[in-house]
C-alpha positions in Angstrom: 1.4 7.8 12.1 0.9 4.0 12.4 -2.7 4.3 11.2 -1.5 4.0 7.6 -0.1 0.6 8.7 -3.6 -0.5 9.8 -2.9 -0.2 13.5 -5.9 -1.5 15.5 -7.4 0.0 18.7 -5.4 -2.5 20.7 -2.3 -1.4 18.9 -3.0 2.3 19.7 -3.6 1.5 23.3 -0.3 -0.4 23.5 1.5 2.6 22.1 -0.2 4.9 24.6 0.8 2.6 27.5 4.4 2.5 26.3 4.4 6.3 26.3 3.1 6.8 29.8 4.8 6.1 33.1 3.6 2.9 34.6 2.6 2.6 38.3 2.2 -0.7 40.1 0.0 -0.2 43.2 0.2 -2.2 46.4 -2.8 -4.3 45.4 -1.0 -5.1 42.1 -3.3 -3.0 40.0 -1.7 -0.9 37.3 -2.2 2.8 36.5 -0.5 5.0 34.0 0.4 8.7 34.5 -1.0 10.7 31.7 -0.1 14.4 31.3 -3.1 16.9 31.1 -3.6 20.6 31.4 -4.2 20.2 35.1 -1.1 18.0 35.7 -0.9 14.3 35.6 -3.9 12.0 35.9 -4.1 8.3 36.6 -5.7 6.0 34.0 -6.2 2.2 34.2 -6.0 -0.2 31.3 -9.7 0.1 30.4 -9.5 3.9 30.4 -6.4 3.8 28.2 -8.3 1.6 25.8 -11.2 4.0 25.7 -8.7 6.8 24.9 -7.4 4.7 22.1 -10.9 4.3 20.7 -11.4 8.1 20.8 -8.1 8.6 19.0 -8.9 6.1 16.3 -12.3 7.6 15.7 -10.8 11.1 15.4 -8.1 10.2 12.9 -10.6 9.9 10.0 -12.5 13.0 11.1 -9.3 15.1 11.2 -7.9 13.5 8.0 -10.9 12.9 5.6 -8.6 12.4 2.6 -7.1 9.4 4.5 -10.5 7.9 5.1 -11.3 8.3 1.4 -8.1 6.5 0.5 -8.9 3.7 2.9 -12.4 3.2 1.5 -11.1 3.2 -2.1 -8.4 0.7 -1.5 -10.7 -1.6 0.5 -13.2 -1.6 -2.4 -10.4 -2.3 -4.9 -9.1 -5.2 -2.9 -12.6 -6.6 -2.5 -13.1 -6.5 -6.3 -9.8 -8.4 -6.8 -10.9 -10.9 -4.2 -14.2 -11.5 -5.8 -12.5 -12.0 -9.2 -9.8 -14.2 -7.6 -6.9 -12.2 -9.1 -3.8 -10.7 -7.5 -3.3 -7.0 -6.8 -0.5 -5.8 -9.1 1.2 -2.4 -9.2 4.5 -0.8 -10.3 6.5 1.7 -8.3 7.7 4.9 -9.9 11.1 3.3 -10.3 9.6 0.4 -12.2 9.6 -2.3 -9.6 6.7 -4.7 -9.9 4.6 -5.9 -6.9 2.3 -8.8 -6.9 0.2 -9.2 -3.7 -1.6 -12.5 -3.3 -1.5 -13.9 0.2 -2.6 -17.5 0.5 -4.0 -19.2 3.6 -1.9 -21.8 5.4 -2.3 -24.7 7.7 0.0 -24.8 10.8 1.7 -27.9 12.1 3.5 -27.9 15.5 6.4 -30.2 15.8 8.0 -30.8 19.2 11.6 -32.1 19.4 13.3 -33.3 22.6 17.0 -33.5 22.9 19.1 -34.1 26.1 16.2 -33.2 28.3 15.3 -30.1 26.5 12.3 -29.7 24.2 11.7 -27.2 21.4 8.6 -26.6 19.4 8.7 -25.3 15.8 5.8 -24.3 13.6 5.6 -25.5 10.0 3.2 -23.9 7.5 1.7 -25.6 4.5 0.2 -23.2 2.0 -3.2 -24.1 0.6 -5.0 -23.0 -2.5 -7.2 -20.4 -0.9 -6.7 -16.6 -0.7 -6.3 -15.0 2.7 -8.9 -12.3 2.3 -8.2 -10.7 5.6 -4.5 -10.3 4.9 -5.1 -9.1 1.4 -7.2 -6.2 2.8 -5.0 -5.4 5.9 -1.7 -5.5 3.9 -2.5 -3.3 0.9 -1.8 0.1 2.5 1.4 -0.9 4.3 2.7 -2.7 1.2 2.0 0.3 -1.0 3.7 2.7 1.5 6.7 0.4 1.8 6.9 0.1 -2.0 6.9 3.9 -2.4 9.5 4.1 0.4 11.6 1.7 -1.6 11.2 3.9 -4.7 12.3 6.9 -2.7 15.4 5.1 -1.5 16.3 3.9 -5.0 16.0 7.5 -6.3 18.3 8.8 -3.5 20.9 6.1 -4.2 20.8 6.4 -8.0 21.1 10.2 -7.9 23.2 10.6 -4.8 26.1 8.3 -5.4 27.0 9.7 -8.9 26.4 13.4 -7.9 27.5 13.7 -4.3 31.0 14.2 -3.0 31.1 10.8 -1.4 30.1 7.3 -2.7 28.5 6.0 0.5 24.9 6.2 1.7 23.7 4.1 4.6 20.1 2.9 4.4 17.8 1.1 6.9 14.3 0.9 5.5 13.2 4.6 5.4 16.2 5.9 7.4 19.4 7.3 5.8 22.9 7.9 7.1 26.1 9.4 5.9 29.4 10.7 7.3 28.9 13.7 9.6 30.3 16.2 7.2 27.9 15.2 4.5 24.7 15.0 6.6 23.3 18.4 5.4 23.8 17.4 1.7 22.1 14.1 2.3 19.2 15.8 4.1 18.7 18.1 1.1 18.8 15.1 -1.3 16.3 13.1 0.7 13.9 16.1 0.8 14.3 16.9 -2.9 13.8 13.4 -4.1 10.7 13.0 -1.9 9.1 16.1 -3.4 9.9 15.1 -6.9 8.6 11.5 -6.4 5.2 12.7 -5.3 4.8 15.7 -7.5 6.0 14.2 -10.8 4.3 10.8 -10.4 0.5 10.3 -10.2 1.0 6.9 -8.5 -2.6 6.4 -7.5 -3.9 7.0 -11.1 -1.4 4.5 -12.4 -2.3 2.0 -9.7 -6.0 2.3 -10.6 -5.4 1.9 -14.3 -3.2 -1.2 -13.6 -6.0 -2.8 -11.6 -8.5 -2.2 -14.4 -6.1 -3.6 -17.0 -5.5 -6.6 -14.9 -9.3 -7.2 -14.7 -9.5 -6.9 -18.5 -6.6 -9.3 -18.9 -8.5 -11.8 -16.8 -11.5 -11.5 -19.2 -13.6 -9.4 -16.8 -16.2 -7.4 -18.7 -16.9 -3.8 -17.8 -20.4 -2.3 -17.9 -21.7 1.3 -17.4 -24.9 2.6 -15.9 -26.8 5.6 -17.3 -24.5 7.9 -15.3 -21.4 6.4 -16.8 -20.4 4.6 -13.6 -18.4 1.5 -14.4 -19.2 -1.9 -12.8 -18.6 -5.6 -13.3 -21.1 -8.5 -13.0 -20.3 -11.4 -10.8 -23.1 -14.0 -10.4 -25.7 -11.5 -11.5 -24.4 -9.0 -8.9 -23.2 -5.6 -9.9 -19.9 -4.5 -8.3 -19.1 -0.9 -9.0 -15.6 0.3 -9.6 -14.7 3.0 -7.0 -13.7 6.4 -8.1 -10.2 7.6 -7.4 -10.2 9.6 -4.1 -9.5 13.3 -4.4 -6.1 14.4 -3.3 -5.7 16.2 0.0 -4.5 19.8 0.6 -0.8 19.0 1.2 1.5 21.1 -0.9 4.5 18.9 -1.4 6.9 21.8 -2.3 6.3 23.2 1.2 8.0 20.1 2.7 11.3 21.8 2.1 10.4 24.1 4.9 9.4 21.4 7.3 11.6 21.3 10.4 10.9 17.7 11.3 10.5 16.0 7.9 14.0 14.5 8.4 16.2 14.9 11.4 
């Protein structure tokens, strides 16, 4: 699940180690008990990391639509980086997001008081875009913005129409009084389905990026096949096509046992 948050191989291996029982041997080496069809097997740190590499490679093979989305968004971010413009989008509820991470210089300041020392880190922002963060943050930020839109729809529709005026929210988690949980569960599911079936978010995101390029006086060109591109320092940079949607039928989420629990 954390792949959409750009989890690294190191991150996957850490998640795996936290999921397995840890054994510290007499020689202070560490193994992890991993369940298999033939009972538990022992894996060391390097073997867990290799398992994480296999899992990471298989994610895109199992979910080709996710890979297409990754490639598309990375190309879009690179275009914005080359043009030195922010990435702007609107959520289905109208909230505007402007992603433009800048690099910073760190300064460490040590303070001593009554024999105790403390070190704090101060950051000074500089006028240079953080390309790495722009790329790594785009998918998590889009997902979180859509989660926020889902939350707003639940609150806006739930409080006026439900039997109680209270909804507890923590990021993408929702709570209510015990006697209203089933009603809240239905509301969360219904609003999720309507959000993603009635809104073509990716198309609007794509159009907003193109409009932002035009607003910054970026000229579009087309090749003989009608493929759009821009020119930067005599170099052609093609606009990526929107990825094709996957096979998920959103309306079937209502039958999902583990969508919300």
